[in-house]
C-alpha positions as CSV (number, residue, x, y, z in Angstrom):
1,M,340.2,144.5,171.0
2,S,343.1,142.6,169.7
3,K,346.6,141.8,170.9
4,N,349.2,140.1,168.7
5,G,346.6,139.4,166.1
6,S,344.2,137.5,168.6
7,R,340.9,138.7,169.8
8,I,340.4,139.5,173.5
9,I,336.9,139.2,174.9
10,S,335.6,139.5,178.5
11,F,334.9,136.5,180.6
12,G,331.2,137.3,180.6
13,R,331.1,137.3,176.8
14,Y,333.0,134.1,176.6
15,R,330.5,132.4,178.9
16,A,327.5,133.8,177.0
17,T,328.9,132.6,173.7
18,D,329.7,129.2,175.1
19,L,326.2,128.8,176.6
20,I,324.5,130.0,173.4
21,I,326.5,127.5,171.3
22,F,325.3,124.6,173.4
23,A,321.7,125.9,173.4
24,V,321.8,126.0,169.6
25,I,323.3,122.5,169.3
26,L,320.6,121.1,171.6
27,A,317.7,122.9,169.8
28,V,318.9,122.0,166.3
29,F,319.4,118.3,167.3
30,D,316.0,118.1,168.9
31,I,314.2,119.6,165.9
32,I,316.0,117.5,163.4
33,S,315.6,114.3,165.3
34,F,311.9,115.0,166.0
35,F,311.0,115.5,162.4
36,A,313.3,112.7,161.2
37,V,311.3,110.3,163.3
38,T,307.8,111.7,162.9
39,E,307.9,113.0,159.3
40,W,310.9,112.2,157.2
41,F,311.6,108.6,158.1
42,A,308.5,107.7,160.0
43,S,307.7,104.0,160.3
44,D,306.6,101.5,162.9
45,L,310.2,100.8,163.6
46,T,311.2,104.4,164.3
47,N,308.6,105.5,166.7
48,F,311.1,106.6,169.3
49,F,314.3,108.8,169.4
50,F,317.0,109.7,171.8
51,S,317.6,113.2,173.3
52,I,321.0,114.8,174.0
53,A,319.5,116.9,176.8
54,V,321.0,114.8,179.5
55,P,324.7,114.9,178.3
56,I,324.4,118.6,177.2
57,S,323.0,119.6,180.6
58,L,325.6,117.5,182.5
59,L,328.4,118.9,180.4
60,V,327.2,122.5,181.0
61,M,326.9,121.8,184.7
62,I,330.6,121.0,184.8
63,R,331.6,124.0,182.6
64,W,329.3,126.6,184.2
65,N,327.7,125.1,187.3
66,W,323.9,125.3,187.8
67,Y,323.2,126.8,184.3
68,G,323.1,123.2,183.1
69,L,319.7,122.4,184.5
70,L,318.2,125.2,182.3
71,Y,319.1,123.2,179.2
72,A,317.1,120.2,180.4
73,V,314.1,122.5,181.1
74,F,314.5,124.1,177.7
75,D,314.6,120.6,176.0
76,G,311.5,119.5,177.8
77,V,309.5,122.6,176.8
78,L,310.8,122.4,173.2
79,Y,309.9,118.7,172.9
80,C,306.3,119.4,174.2
81,A,305.9,122.3,171.9
82,L,306.9,120.2,168.9
83,V,304.6,117.3,169.9
84,I,301.6,119.5,170.6
85,L,302.0,121.7,167.5
86,S,302.2,118.7,165.3
87,S,299.2,116.9,166.9
88,D,296.5,119.2,165.4
89,G,295.0,119.9,168.8
90,A,294.8,116.3,169.9
91,Y,296.2,117.0,173.4
92,G,293.7,119.8,174.3
93,A,293.5,120.4,178.1
94,A,296.3,117.8,178.7
95,A,298.8,120.2,177.0
96,L,299.5,122.0,180.3
97,Q,300.1,118.7,182.1
98,Y,302.5,117.7,179.3
99,F,304.5,120.9,179.6
100,L,304.7,120.8,183.4
101,T,305.7,117.1,183.4
102,Y,308.6,117.6,181.0
103,G,309.5,121.2,182.1
104,I,309.5,120.8,185.9
105,G,310.4,117.2,185.8
106,N,313.5,117.8,183.7
107,A,314.7,120.4,186.2
108,F,315.3,117.5,188.6
109,I,318.5,116.9,186.7
110,G,320.0,119.6,188.8
111,L,320.3,117.0,191.6
112,A,323.3,115.6,189.6
113,F,325.1,118.9,190.3
114,L,325.5,117.5,193.9
115,M,327.9,114.9,192.4
116,V,329.9,117.7,190.8
117,R,330.0,119.7,194.0
118,F,331.0,117.0,196.4
119,M,333.0,114.6,194.2
120,G,334.6,117.3,192.0
121,Y,334.6,117.5,188.2
122,K,338.2,116.4,188.0
123,R,337.3,112.9,189.4
124,I,334.3,112.6,187.1
125,A,336.2,113.6,184.0
126,G,339.3,111.7,185.0
127,N,337.7,108.3,185.4
128,A,335.5,106.5,182.8
129,G,333.5,104.8,185.5
130,F,332.7,108.0,187.2
131,S,331.7,109.6,183.9
132,V,329.2,106.8,183.2
133,L,327.9,107.1,186.8
134,Y,327.5,110.9,186.3
135,A,325.4,110.2,183.1
136,L,323.3,107.6,185.0
137,C,322.7,109.9,188.0
138,G,321.7,112.8,185.7
139,W,319.4,110.6,183.6
140,A,317.8,109.0,186.7
141,A,317.2,112.4,188.4
142,L,315.5,113.7,185.2
143,E,313.3,110.6,184.9
144,L,312.5,110.7,188.6
145,G,311.3,114.3,188.2
146,R,309.0,113.4,185.4
147,T,307.6,110.5,187.3
148,I,306.9,112.7,190.4
149,V,305.1,115.3,188.4
150,S,303.1,112.7,186.6
151,L,302.0,111.2,189.9
152,C,300.8,114.7,190.9
153,F,298.5,114.6,188.0
154,G,297.0,111.3,188.9
155,T,299.1,108.9,186.8
156,S,299.5,105.5,188.4
157,A,302.9,104.9,190.0
158,G,303.5,101.7,187.9
159,S,302.6,103.3,184.6
160,A,304.7,106.4,185.3
161,F,307.7,104.5,186.5
162,A,307.6,102.0,183.6
163,G,307.0,104.7,181.0
164,F,309.8,107.0,182.1
165,F,312.5,104.5,183.3
166,F,312.0,101.7,180.9
167,G,310.7,103.3,177.7
168,P,312.8,102.6,174.6
169,S,313.5,106.3,174.0
170,E,314.6,106.9,177.6
171,L,316.9,103.8,177.7
172,L,318.4,104.9,174.3
173,S,318.9,108.4,175.7
174,L,320.7,106.9,178.7
175,A,323.1,104.8,176.5
176,M,323.9,107.8,174.3
177,S,324.4,110.0,177.3
178,A,327.1,107.7,178.6
179,V,328.8,107.4,175.2
180,I,328.8,111.2,174.7
181,L,330.3,111.9,178.1
182,L,332.9,109.3,177.5
183,I,333.9,111.0,174.3
184,M,333.8,114.5,175.8
185,R,336.1,113.5,178.6
186,K,338.8,112.8,176.0
187,L,338.6,116.3,174.5
188,D,340.8,118.9,176.1
189,G,338.8,121.4,178.2
190,M,335.3,120.0,177.3
191,L,334.6,118.3,180.7
192,E,336.3,121.0,182.7
193,N,335.1,124.0,184.7
194,Q,335.8,126.9,182.3
195,R,337.3,129.2,185.0
196,D,339.9,126.6,185.7
197,Y,340.3,125.9,182.0
198,L,341.1,129.5,181.2
199,V,343.5,129.8,184.1
200,R,345.2,126.6,183.0
201,L,345.5,127.8,179.4
202,D,347.1,131.1,180.7
203,K,349.6,129.2,182.8
204,E,350.5,126.9,179.9
205,K,350.9,129.9,177.6
206,K,353.2,131.7,180.0
207,E,355.2,128.5,180.5
208,R,355.6,128.1,176.7
209,M,356.8,131.7,176.4
210,R,359.4,131.1,179.1
211,R,360.6,128.0,177.3
212,D,360.6,129.7,173.9
213,T,362.7,132.7,175.1
214,F,365.2,130.6,177.0
215,G,368.6,131.1,175.4
216,D,367.7,134.2,173.6
217,E,370.0,136.4,175.7
218,P,373.6,136.3,174.4
219,V,376.1,134.6,176.6
220,E,379.1,136.9,177.4
221,I,382.4,135.2,178.2
222,D,385.2,137.0,180.1
223,Q,387.8,138.2,177.7
224,E,390.7,136.7,179.7
225,A,388.9,133.3,179.7
226,L,388.3,133.7,175.9
227,R,392.0,134.3,175.2
228,S,392.8,131.2,177.4
229,L,390.5,129.1,175.3
230,N,392.0,130.4,172.0
231,K,395.5,129.4,173.1
232,K,394.4,125.8,173.5
233,G,393.5,125.6,169.8
234,G,390.4,124.6,167.9
235,D,389.8,121.4,169.8
236,M,388.9,122.4,173.3
237,F,388.1,118.9,174.5
């Protein structure tokens, strides 16, 4: 459907389109970064890479609530699939453990939604410090989830904690998460609940229409008053 040359879509379709776009961005970035590090530009100095799963998940949590944690799970499963498929069967029976660690563990990022729920996305987006804190909480929750699942499989606490919280890839991902969220908060509507965003756009559009039509109606002056003005000559002041 169209109105005044613009397309009109349902809210459900808008949401689905938005979620798909972020899923595609996440998948494409993961695939490109994985092969860039392991194949195209592989060296001893590039044996780690950062993921955008945390900022994408946190962004979607603000835009569409709990849907955001699905992106972290998807990222974990995709990463495991890429690693295992490119390892020529080296992981063997450990493949299941790998998938569960990154799949279930990444779902713990959903704990960051508590910050959105109780603090409110407006405070998070409106303050740079809160935006960084949001990135830190999401990252820490995700790494905590991976650590807990690893412990369930018998990994030592020290090894799991050091590997997930202090690994170079994880620390780089944290830094990039903070940077990305700081950038996103500057873009109109990005770090905003989309229901509120659409309502705000509609109100702004109606306000602009009221301003644009102000003065369009002709002003009618009483004929007697007009004759009185004419008698005073051209200079009425």
